[in-house]
C-alpha positions in Angstrom: 125.1 -18.8 200.5 123.9 -16.3 197.3 122.7 -17.6 194.2 124.1 -15.2 191.1 120.7 -15.1 189.1 122.7 -13.5 186.3 124.8 -16.2 185.5 121.9 -18.2 185.9 120.5 -15.9 182.8 122.7 -16.5 181.0 123.8 -20.0 180.9 120.3 -20.6 180.4 120.9 -22.7 177.1 123.9 -24.5 178.4 122.0 -25.9 181.9 119.3 -27.1 179.2 121.7 -29.0 177.4 122.7 -30.3 180.4 119.3 -31.5 181.7 118.3 -33.1 179.0 122.0 -35.1 178.8 121.5 -35.7 182.3 118.3 -37.3 182.6 118.7 -39.1 179.1 121.6 -41.3 180.3 119.1 -42.0 183.4 116.3 -42.9 181.6 118.2 -45.2 179.0 119.9 -47.0 181.5 116.2 -47.6 182.9 114.7 -49.1 180.1 117.9 -51.3 179.2 118.0 -52.4 182.5 114.1 -53.1 182.5 115.2 -55.0 179.0 117.9 -57.2 181.6 116.4 -57.4 183.8 112.8 -59.0 182.9 113.8 -62.2 181.4 116.2 -62.7 184.1 113.6 -62.5 186.9 111.4 -65.0 184.3 114.0 -67.6 185.2 114.6 -66.3 188.7 110.4 -66.8 189.6 110.5 -70.0 187.8 113.8 -72.0 188.0 114.1 -72.0 191.7 117.4 -72.8 191.6 118.4 -69.9 189.9 116.7 -67.6 191.9 119.1 -67.2 194.8 122.2 -66.9 192.6 120.3 -63.9 190.1 119.7 -62.4 192.9 122.8 -62.8 194.6 125.0 -61.8 191.8 122.8 -58.5 191.1 123.5 -57.5 195.0 127.3 -58.3 194.7 127.4 -55.9 191.4 125.6 -53.1 193.7 128.1 -53.0 196.3 130.1 -52.1 194.1 131.2 -48.6 194.4 130.0 -46.7 191.6 133.4 -44.6 190.7 134.7 -48.2 190.5 132.4 -49.5 188.1 133.1 -46.2 185.7 137.3 -47.3 186.4 136.6 -50.0 185.6 134.6 -49.9 182.2 137.4 -47.4 180.7 139.4 -49.8 179.6 136.3 -51.5 177.6 134.1 -48.4 176.7 136.8 -45.3 177.2 135.3 -41.9 178.0 131.8 -42.1 176.8 128.7 -42.0 177.6 128.4 -45.7 176.9 130.7 -46.0 180.4 127.9 -44.3 182.0 124.8 -45.9 180.9 127.1 -49.3 181.1 127.2 -48.5 184.7 124.0 -46.9 185.5 122.5 -49.9 184.3 124.5 -52.6 186.2 122.7 -50.4 189.4 119.6 -50.6 188.3 119.8 -54.0 188.0 119.5 -54.8 191.4 116.2 -52.8 191.8 114.2 -53.9 189.2 115.1 -57.3 189.5 113.8 -57.7 192.6 111.4 -56.5 192.9 110.6 -57.8 188.5 110.6 -61.4 190.9 108.8 -60.0 193.9 105.6 -58.8 191.2 105.3 -62.0 189.6 105.5 -64.3 192.9 102.2 -62.2 193.8 100.6 -63.3 191.3 97.9 -65.9 192.6 98.0 -69.3 192.0 95.1 -69.7 191.2 94.6 -67.1 189.1 97.5 -68.6 186.8 95.6 -72.1 187.3 92.8 -70.5 185.5 94.2 -69.3 182.6 96.2 -72.5 182.2 92.6 -74.3 182.1 91.3 -71.4 179.4 93.9 -73.3 177.2 96.8 -70.3 177.4 99.9 -71.5 177.2 102.7 -70.1 179.6 104.3 -67.2 177.2 100.7 -66.0 176.7 99.8 -66.2 180.0 103.1 -64.4 181.2 101.9 -61.6 178.8 98.1 -61.3 179.6 98.1 -62.3 183.1 101.4 -62.3 185.5 103.1 -59.2 184.3 100.2 -57.0 184.2 99.0 -57.9 188.1 102.9 -57.7 188.6 102.9 -54.1 187.0 102.3 -52.2 190.1 105.6 -54.2 192.5 107.4 -53.3 188.8 106.4 -49.9 188.3 107.5 -49.2 192.0 110.9 -50.7 191.5 111.1 -48.2 188.4 110.2 -45.2 190.6 113.2 -46.2 192.6 116.0 -47.3 189.6 114.7 -44.0 187.8 115.3 -41.9 190.8 118.3 -43.4 191.6 119.7 -43.3 188.3 119.1 -39.4 188.4 121.1 -38.9 191.2 124.2 -41.2 190.3 124.4 -39.5 186.7 126.3 -37.2 188.5 129.1 -39.2 189.6 130.0 -39.8 185.9 131.5 -36.2 185.8 134.7 -38.2 186.4 134.7 -39.5 183.3 134.0 -36.6 181.9 130.3 -36.9 181.4 127.7 -36.6 184.3 124.8 -34.1 182.5 124.2 -31.8 185.8 127.2 -32.9 187.6 129.5 -30.8 186.0 128.2 -28.1 187.6 128.7 -29.1 190.5 133.1 -29.1 189.8 133.1 -26.4 188.0 131.4 -24.6 191.4 134.3 -26.5 193.2 136.8 -25.6 190.7 136.4 -22.0 191.2 134.8 -21.8 194.5 131.8 -20.2 193.1 128.1 -21.8 194.7 126.2 -20.8 192.3 126.3 -24.1 189.6 126.6 -26.0 192.7 123.2 -24.6 194.2 121.5 -25.0 190.8 123.1 -28.4 189.8 121.1 -29.8 193.1 117.6 -28.2 192.5 118.2 -29.1 188.9 118.8 -33.1 190.0 115.8 -32.9 192.4 112.8 -31.6 190.2 114.3 -33.9 187.4 113.8 -36.8 190.0 110.4 -36.1 191.6 109.0 -35.2 188.1 110.3 -38.4 186.7 108.5 -39.6 189.5 105.0 -38.3 189.0 105.2 -38.8 185.5 105.8 -42.5 186.4 103.1 -43.0 189.0 100.5 -41.9 186.3 102.0 -44.2 184.2 100.9 -46.8 186.6 97.6 -45.2 187.4 96.6 -45.1 183.1 98.4 -49.0 183.2 96.7 -50.5 186.0 92.9 -49.1 186.2 91.8 -52.4 187.8 93.8 -51.5 190.9 91.4 -48.5 191.1 88.4 -50.8 190.9 89.4 -52.4 193.8 89.6 -49.4 195.9 86.1 -48.4 194.7 84.6 -51.7 195.3 86.9 -51.7 198.6 
């Protein structure tokens, strides 16, 4: 299987456009997943009776095949980027919700009690104590969700979107391997770069974890 390098040089503009479109869809879905999952995770953490229900529903949504999700959304949002983003957001929820709940669970009770003894209200404790301490676990979920979303964007090719996934369709239809290979490589690079950036962001946002390692 050979690569036609001249095809790549002739389509650099198109490849850049597809790559940016691919990344935009994935990151938008992860951001929306965070916005939805954070309040749900707080509810699941504090109201134990709802914990199993919320986590169970997210697991059920995750079991639905991705193509089926996009097809089910078509009557609502049509052949648009909105359909792609909603479908991807649904898949990010199971990872983000579970990791956020686990992160909040990992905060020591003594730390929360100390904040309460100092007069901190529940919302302030959540924002200044619980969420920061839960951040490493939450960021682990964000990394998984981001890589997963980047890989799933290509499935949206079946509804006319799909970013780099369009290269797969083009290559298969013409029995021309170069677009397929390029699509795979660019998707992998996107995932690797996004994960590296998230690791760096976590490093910057959690300086106390570095001090703990140095103290150990």
